N, C-alpha and C positions, 0 to 999 in steps of 0.2 A: 222204467217200470211205472212211474207215476206221471211222466210227461213224454208222450211218444209222437210228437208232431214236429216235422213230417217224418214218419217212420221209414218209409222206403228210401227217401233221400239220405237219411242219416245212416241206415244200414249200408247203402251203397258206398257212402263216404268211408265208413269203417273198413269195408272190404278193400277199398282202394288203398287206405292207409296201411293196412296189414300187408298188402302186396308190395307197397313201396318200401316198407321196413324190410321185408324179405330180400328185396333187390338191393337195398343199401346196407345190408348187414355185413359191413366190412370193418376191419380193425380201425380204431381211432389211434390217438397217441399211445405208443407202446403196446398197441394191439389190445387195449382194454375197453375202449368205448363201444357201447352197443345200446340198443333201445332199452334192454333190461338194466344196464348200468345206470342209465339216465333215470329210469323209474325207481331204482333203488335209492338214488340220491334224492329224488323228489319225495319219496315216502319218508326218508329220514327228516327232511325239512318239514314235512307235514306233521310228523310225530313231535317235533320240537317246537314248532311255532304255528301250527294250524295251516289252513288252506292259503291264507295271505302270504305265508312265508315261502310258498312254492313259486319261485320266479326262475326265469331262464338264466339270469345272471347267478342266482344262488346255486342252481344246479351245476352250472359250468364251474363255479368255484369249488363245489364239493368234489367234482370229478377231475378237476385240474386241467380244464381245457378252455378255449375261448368260447364265448356264447354262440358264435356262428357254428361251432361244431355240433351243438345241440340241435340246431335247425336242420342239420343233415338228416336227422331221424324224426323230428317232429316240427311241423310248420310253424307252430306258435304255442303259447302257454296253454291255451284251451285244449289243444290236442294232448298235451302232457297230462292235464288234469283228467281228461276223458279216459285216457289209457290207465290212469291211476285208479279211477273208479272201477274200471273193468277188472283190474288186477284184484282189488279188494273184494269184488263180487265173485270172482273166480275162486276165492278161498272159502266160500260158503258152499257146503255140500248139499246139493239138491237131490241126491239119490233117495233120501228119506221121503221126499214128497211123492215119489212114484211107487212106494212100497205098498202093494195091495193087501198085505197081511195086517196092516195097522189101520185103525179108524182114521178117517180124514182129519178129524179135529186134533188127534194126537200128533199127526204129521205136521200140521200147521203150527201147533204149539212148540214142537221140537225145533222147527225151523226158526220161529220167532225168537226163542230163547238163545239158540246158537248165534243168530244174527246179532242180537243184543250183546252177547258176550264178546263176539268178535269186534264189533265197532267200539265198545267201551275200552277195549285194549288198544285202540287207536283213536283217542278222543278227537283228534283233529279231522278224522275222516268223516265225522257226522256232518259238519258244516260243508265239507266238500260234496257229499252226496246231495245236500239240500241246495247247493249253489247253482245247479244246472240240471238239464234233462238227463235222465238215466236211460239212454236209448242205444247203448252199444249191444253187441251180441249176447253178453252174459246177462245184462239187465233184461233184455227181451226174453231170454231163456227162463229167467226167474219168473217174469210176468206170465209166460205161457204155462209154466207149471202151476202157478196159482190159479189160473183160469181152469185148468184141468181138474184141480182139487174141488173148486167150487161147483163145477159142472157135476162132478161125482156126488157132491152134497145135495144135488137136486135143483140148483139155481139155473134159470134161463140164461142164455149168453150175455144179454145186456146187464142183468142183475149180477152175474158172475164178475163182469168187468167192474161194476160199481163196488162190489164186495172186495175185490182185489185192491182197488184204490183206497177204500176205507181201511183195510187191514194195513196197507203200506203206510198210510198216514199215521195210524195209531203207533205202529212200531217205530218209525223214524222220529215222530214227534216226542214219544216217550224217551227215546235214547238221546235226542238232542237236549232235552231238559236235564237229563242226568249228566251228560257230557259237559254242560255249561258250568258245572261245579268242579270239574276235574282239571288238573294241570295237563297241558299237552305233552310236556317233556318227561313225564314219569308214569309208571303203571298206576292204575287206580288203586287206592287203599282198599283193604278188606271192607266188605259191606257193613259189618257191625261197627267198624270205626267211622265210616261215613255217616251212619245213622246217629252215632253218639255226637258227632260234630253238629249235625243238624238239630238234634234235640237240645244241645246247649244253646244254640241260636234261638230256638223257640222259647227257652226259659227266660230270655230277656224281653219277651213280648208282654206289655202291660195287660194283665188279665181284666182290669176294669174297663179298658178301651176295646179289647178284642176277646171277649169272654168265650166265644165259640172256638176261636183259634187256640186259646189256652187250654180249653177242655179236651181238644182232640190233638194236642201237640204230639203225643206219642205216635199216633197214627200218621200224622203229616210228616213226621221225621222219617217215616219208613216209606215215603213216596219213591225213593230210589232203590228199593229192594226188588229182588226177583219175585218175591211173593206179591207185591203190588202190581208188578208188570203182568204177571199171570192172571191176577184178579181182573184187571182191565181187559186183557185179551179174552178171557172167558166170557165177560159180559158182551164184548163185541161179537163174538161168535154165537152167543146165545141169541142176540138180537137178529143176526142174519138168518139163523135157522128158524127162529120163531116167525119171522115175516115171510121167509121164502121169497117167492117172486110176487110179492104184494104190489099193487098198483102204486104209481108215483103220486106224491102230494100234488095238489092243484097247481098247475103251472110249471111243475118241475120237469124239464126235458121235453116240453111240448110247446106248441105255438099259442096256447091259451094263457092269458095272464093269471097270476095267482089271485086268490080271493082278496078283494080290497085294493087291487092294483089297477092302474089305468090300462086300457088296451095298448098293446105294443104297436109301434108304427109299422 
C-alpha cells in the first residue's frame, strides 16, 4: 500500500505462491500441518514477541515439526511474514469504503479507526507492517479502494496517489507510536488507564525546565486516545480537500531544482 515496487513482479510472485500452496496442501504430521496452521503459529509468535520472534524454527517448534516441513509451504521467513501481513489486512473490512450512501470522509474515518483498533489488538503487527513492502493482493486492494475514494473527493490521479500515501503514513505512524508503549503478549489496557499512566509520567517532568510540556501535560497524555487520532485524521483530510489538486512545491516531483538548491546533474 505504501511501497509498491515492483508491483507486477510481486503480484506475480504472490499468485505463484498461492498456486504452490494449493498444490502442496497436503497433510503434515498427523494430518495437521497446512499453510494456515503455520500462519496460526506465526501469528501467535508475533503476538507474544513481535516480528523478530517469528522464525522458521520457532514456528516449527510451535507446530511440532522439523523446520524443513515449514519450507514445504513457504520458501523462507520473508514469505511467512508476507502471508501474515496479508492475513492481517484481510481481516479489515473494505466494504464500507465503497458505500455510496456515506460521505467519503466518513468512510475514510471509519476505516482508519477500525484499522487502528485492529492493529492495536495485535501490537506486534505494527512493526511487521512497517518492516517491508505491503504489496500483496489484499494490500493492493486496500490501496485501490483508497484511490477510488480520493478520486470521488475530486483529486486528480497523481494527487489521489499522494493523498493515499499521506493517509497511510499518518495511520501507521500514529499506531506505531501507540503500540510502542504496549506489551506484545497482552491485550492493550483500557484507554483511560493508559492515559492515567502517561499523565503520571508527565507529572515527573520538571516544570521549570520544560514549562510548555508541563502546561500541556494533560493534552499530551491523551496522545494515545481515539479522540487525538481522529483530531489528526480530520486535519489531514481538511488539508487534502482544501488544497485539492494544487500544484507541487518548487522542485517537488519535477526535474527542476527547489529554490536555493543547485541544479541537478
